[in-house]
KOLFIFI-235833 format. One record per atom (N, C-alpha, C): x, y, z; residue in one letter. Coordinates in pm, whole numbers, plus 50000, padded with zeros to 5 digits. Example, Ala and Ser with C-alpha at 12.3 -4.5 7.8 and 13.67 -1.06 7.14 Angstrom:
# residues 2
513194943150780A;512304955050780A;513204967050780A;512854977550708S;513674989450714S;512905000350787S;
END
This chain:
# residues 215
543245010448256P;542165003248189P;541245012848115P;540555007248017D;539635015247938D;538485020048027D;538285033348041P;537205038348128P;535835033248088P;535595032747955A;534275028047911A;534045013647949A;535095005247935R;534954991147972R;534754989748123R;535494997748200S;535354997148345S;533975001548389S;533455012048324L;532125016848360L;531065006548330L;531184999848215A;530194989648178A;530264977748269A;531484974148312A;531644962248395A;531364965048540A;531464977748581G;531244980948721G;532274974248807G;533574976548779D;534624969148847D;535014974948981D;534354985249024G;534654990849154G;535455003649144G;536365004749045S;537115017149029S;536205028248978S;535315024648887T;534245033548844T;532955025548854T;532005030548926L;530805022948956L;529905022148833L;529725010148781G;528845008248667G;527385008948709G;526515009448610L;525085010648640L;524564998548713L;525184986848692D;524704974648757D;525394972148890D;526284980748928H;527004978649053H;526104982049171H;525964973149272P;525064975949385P;525404988949456P;526714991749470G;527095004049536G;526655016349461G;526645015549328S;526195026849246S;524705029349268S;523915018749273R;522475020549296R;522205026249434R;522925021149534A;522735026149670A;523105040849678A;524185044749610L;524615058649610L;523555067549544L;522985062649433A;521965070449364A;520745072749452A;520325062349526Y;519185063849616Y;519485073549729Y;520725073149780R;521105082649886R;521055096949835R;521545098949711E;521535112449654E;520115117449630E;519225108449585L;517825112349565L;517165116149697L;517455108349803A;516885111249934A;517395124549986A;518695127049965A;519265139750010A;518665151549936A;518425149849806E;517815160449726E;516395163249772E;515665152549805A;514285154449853A;514275162049985A;515225158750074E;515295165750201E;515635180450181E;516535183050086T;516915196850057T;515715204750008T;514885198549926N;513705205149871N;512505204449966N;512725199050086L;511675197750188L;510505189250141L;510775179750051E;509735170750005E;509565159250104E;508335154050109I;508075142350194I;508755130250132I;509475122950214G;510195111250165G;509245100250121G;509715092150026E;508885081249976E;508585071150085E;509505069450179Q;509285060150289Q;508035063950369Q;507855077050392E;506665081550465E;505395078950385E;505455081150254L;504275078750171L;503925063850167L;504945055350159V;504695040950160V;504025036950291V;504525042350401R;503925039250531R;502465043650536R;502185055750488D;500805060750491D;499895052850398D;500415048550283V;499605040450191V;499245027250258V;500205021050327L;499925008450396L;498915010550509L;498985021950576F;497975025250677F;496595026250611F;496535033550499A;495265035350429A;494685021950384A;495545012850342C;495084999650298C;494434991850412C;494684996050536Q;494064989550652Q;492934997950710Q;492555008650637G;491485017150685G;491905026550795G;493205029750802I;493745038350907I;494265051250846I;493985062350910D;494515075150863D;496005075950897D;496775081150801G;498195083250823G;498475097850850G;499735101350845R;500125115250871R;499775124350754R;499965119350633H;499755127550515H;498595122650428H;498125110550452I;497025104950374I;495885101550470I;494735107750448R;493595105850538R;492325103350457R;491365097050524Y;490085094250458Y;489245106850458Y;488685109950341N;487815121450327N;486385116350305N;485505117650405P;484135112350392P;483345118850280P;483575131850255Q;482835138550149Q;483215132950011Q;484495129849993M;484955124249866M;484875109149865M;484615103049982A;484555088549995A;485825082049940A;486955087449978S;488225082049933S;489335087350022S;490495080850011Y;491675085950082Y;492355096249993Y;492805107050054V;493435117849978V;494755121550045V;495715125349962V;496965130750012V;496745145250050V;497235149150165D;497085162850212D;497505172650102D;496595181350057P;496945190649949P;498115199749984P;498305202350114A;499385211150155A;500715203950170A;500695190650160A;501925182950178A;502835184650057A;504125186950079P;505065188449967P;505425174949905P;504595170449813V;504775157449748V;504885159549598V;505805152549535R;505935153549389R;504635149149322R;504245155449212P;502975151949145P;502885137149109P;503975131349059G;503935117149024G;503695108249144G;504365111149255A;504195103249377A;502795105249434A;502285117349427R;500925120149477R;499885112149398R;500035112049267D;499075104949183D;499135089849207D;500355084449222L;500485070049246L;499935066349382L;500195074549483A;499655071849617A;498135072149616A;497565081549541R;496105082449533R;495515069749471R;496155064749366K;495665052549302K;495765040549396K;496855039649469L;497045028149558L;496055028149673L;495655039949720T;494755040549834T;493315037049798T;493035034249670E;491725028949637E;491475016049716E;492545008649742L;492424996449823L;491824999349959L;492205010750018G;491675014350149G;490175016250147G;489685023150042W;488245025150031W;487525011850012W;488045003249927L;487434990149904L;487444981850031L;488554982250102F;488664974650227F;487644979450328F;487504992550344R;486524998050438R;485114993550401R;484824993550273R;483474989950228R;483164975250257R;484114966550226V;483894952250249V;483844949350399V;484744955250475R;484764952850619R;483494958050685R;483034969850643A;481804975350699A;480614966450667A;480574960850546A;479474951950509A;479474939450595A;480634933950622L;480714922050705L;480264924850847L;480604936750897G;480264940051035G;478894946251050G;478214948950935G;476904955350943G;476994969550992G;478134976550962V;478334990251009V;478194999750892V;477465010550914D;477335020650809D;478675027450790D;479135028250665E;480455033950638E;480535048450681E;479445055750666A;479455069750704A;479675071250854A;478995062650934N;479175063151078N;480585059151117N;481115048951048A;482475044551078A;483485055351048A;483225063450943A;484155073950904A;483935086750982A;482775087451052G;482495099551128G;482075111151041G;481505108250923G;481115119050833G;479945114950747G;479755122550639G;478635119850551G;478935108650456G;477995106450365G;478175095950264G;477035086150269G;476975077450172G;475895067850165G;476125055950256G;475065048450278A;475165036750363A;475845025350289A;476575017350364T;477255005750307T;476344993650314T;476224985650208P;475434973350214P;475904964550327P;474954958650399S;475304950850518S;475054936050496S;476044928150536L;475884913550538L;475814908450681L;475674917650776G;475764913850916G;474604905450966G;473464905450894N;472294898250944N;472104884850877N;473064880250799I;472824867950724I;472924855650812I;473534856850930E;473634845151017E;472274839751053E;471284848951061G;469964844451102G;469084839650988G;469584840050865S;468774835950752S;468584820950753S;467444816350706G;467194802050705G;467154796650564G;467064783350550G;466954776950420G;468264776750345G;468144772450218D;469334771450135D;469954785050109D;469094795250094G;469624808750072G;470494813250187G;470064809850310G;470864813550426G;472194806350428G;472214793850387S;473464786250384S;474444792150282S;473904796050167V;474754802150064V;475314815350115V;474464823250181A;474914836150232A;475994834350338A;475824824450425Q;476824821950529Q;478134817350467Q;478044809150362A;479254804650293A;479974816450228A;479184825650170F;479784837450108F;480464846150213F;479814847650327R;480414855650435R;481734849450480R;481744836150495A;482964829350538A;484084830950435A;483714829950306A;484704831550199A;485244845750197A;484374855450221T;484814869450225T;485764871750340T;485464866050456Q;486364867350571Q;487704860750543Q;487694849650471A;488954842950437A;489784851650343A;489124858350248E;489834867350157E;490474878850235E;489734884250330L;490284895250410L;491444890350497L;491374877950545A;492474872550625A;493754871750540A;493614867350415D;494774867050324D;495294881250300D;494384890550288Y;494754904450266Y;495544909850385Y;495084906850506Y;495794911050626Y;497214905550628Y;497354892950589R;498684886850590R;499614893750490R;499084897150372L;499914904050274L;500354917650326L;499444925050386I;499794938250439I;500854937050547I;500774926550629A;501784924350732A;503154921950670A;503184914150561V;504444911750490V;504994924750433V;504124932850374L;504564945350315L;505064955150421L;504434955250537E;504914963850645E;506304959750690E;506564946650690A;507894941850725A;508904945850617A;508494944750489Q;509364948750379Q;509674963650384Q;508724971550433A;508924986050440A;509994989950540A;510374980550627Q;511414983250726Q;512794978850679Q;512864972150564V;514154967050515V;514904978350445V;516114981850491P;516884992550425P;517234988650283P;517324998550196M;517674996250057M;519004989050044M;519984993150124A;521314987150113A;521274972250146A;520454968550244S;520364954450282S;519774946250169S;518794951950100A;518154944549991A;519064943249870A;519864953449842L;520694953449722L;522024946649743L;522624948549862E;523994944149883E;524124932649980E;523054929850058G;523154919750161G;523524926250293G;523194919750406P;523394925750537P;524844928850569P;525774920450523T;527184922550558T;527724935150495T;527544936650364S;528074948350296S;527344960950338S;526044959650373A;525304971350420A;525864976350550A;526204967150640A;526754970950769A;528124977450751A;528904972450656M;530244977850633M;530174991850573M;529184993950484S;529085006950419S;528395017350506S;527605012650605G;526895021850693G;525805029450622G;525265023750517T;524235030550440T;522935031350518T;522315042950519T;521045044650589T;520025051250495T;520115047850367G;519225053850268G;517805049150286G;516985050550178G;515595046950187G;515405031950200G;514125028050211T;513805014050226T;513615007650089T;513644994450088Y;513534987049962Y;512164988649900Y;511104989849983L;509744990549932L;509415004749890L;509355007149760T;508995020149706T;507525019949661T;507025031449622L;505645032149576L;505435023649452L;506415023549363R;506265015549240R;506315000649272R;507204996649361R;507204982449401R;505904978949472R;505404988349550L;504144985949621L;502994984349521L;503014991949413S;501954990649313S;501964976849248S;503144970949234V;503224957349179V;502654947349278V;503034948749405W;502534939649508W;501014940549523W;500464952449508L;499044954549537L;498134953349415L;498704950649298A;497874949649177A;496844938449190A;497264926749231E;496324915549243E;495334917549358E;495764921749478P;494774924549584P;493764935149542P;494184945049465L;493254955349419L;492184949249329L;492614940549238R;491654933949150R;490674925349230R;491184918149329R;490324909149407R;489354917049495R;489824927949554L;488924935749640L;487864943049558L;488204947149436R;487184953149349R;486074943149322R;486474930949289L;485474920549262L;484684917449388L;485364916949501L;484694913749627L;483684924549664L;484024937049640A;483104947949669A;481844947049583A;482024943449455V;480874941649367V;479994930149417V;480624919049459L;479854907549509L;479134910949639L;479794918649725V;479154922749850V;477914931049821V;478034940449728D;476874948749693D;475744940249637D;476094930849549A;475064922449488A;474404913449591A;475204907849683A;474654898949786A;473754906449883A;474114918949914A;473294926750007A;471974930749942A;471954932449810D;470724936349740D;469824924449709D;470384912249720A;469624900349683A;468514897449784A;
END
């Protein structure tokens, strides 16, 4: 058969670009190359980003109170592109900490165990009276509902982070037959797509929390 036609069709004799086995093989080769170069695997970075999104320090990504943000360990062997993407995604962690601290009436600096400015607090609105107090209580309830949705999304993403790449691309049967143990389906780029909307909502929520605390 024509090699070019076989390659385009991905008929199994030569793995085409659209062939699931070809994609799985490419991911295995990339993972092997990263291990050879002693680079941190993307799976570890995804896990640490999800930890940061919950306000938890990971192995390679931790909260820096002086910078008031999550940072990737400068000594960690991470590709520049992956480091930059992880840094952008962990903005969610800072926003989450700020909103959660405001709801609990906890100073962010104390919660982080370091320096930094105080976080606006909504913790005392339960005792407010009049119509203003009712509005504040409704806002607090709505904020808690937003965070509950956020928690559910993170739980889904943590489950996705455990799904092997082969299972996602080929299905469980073919994955078991091939014995593929490559990376997971959830990559940093896929994670950025999933987290784009939560990032927008938490940015807005943080602005509203600040405005409500100053009112």
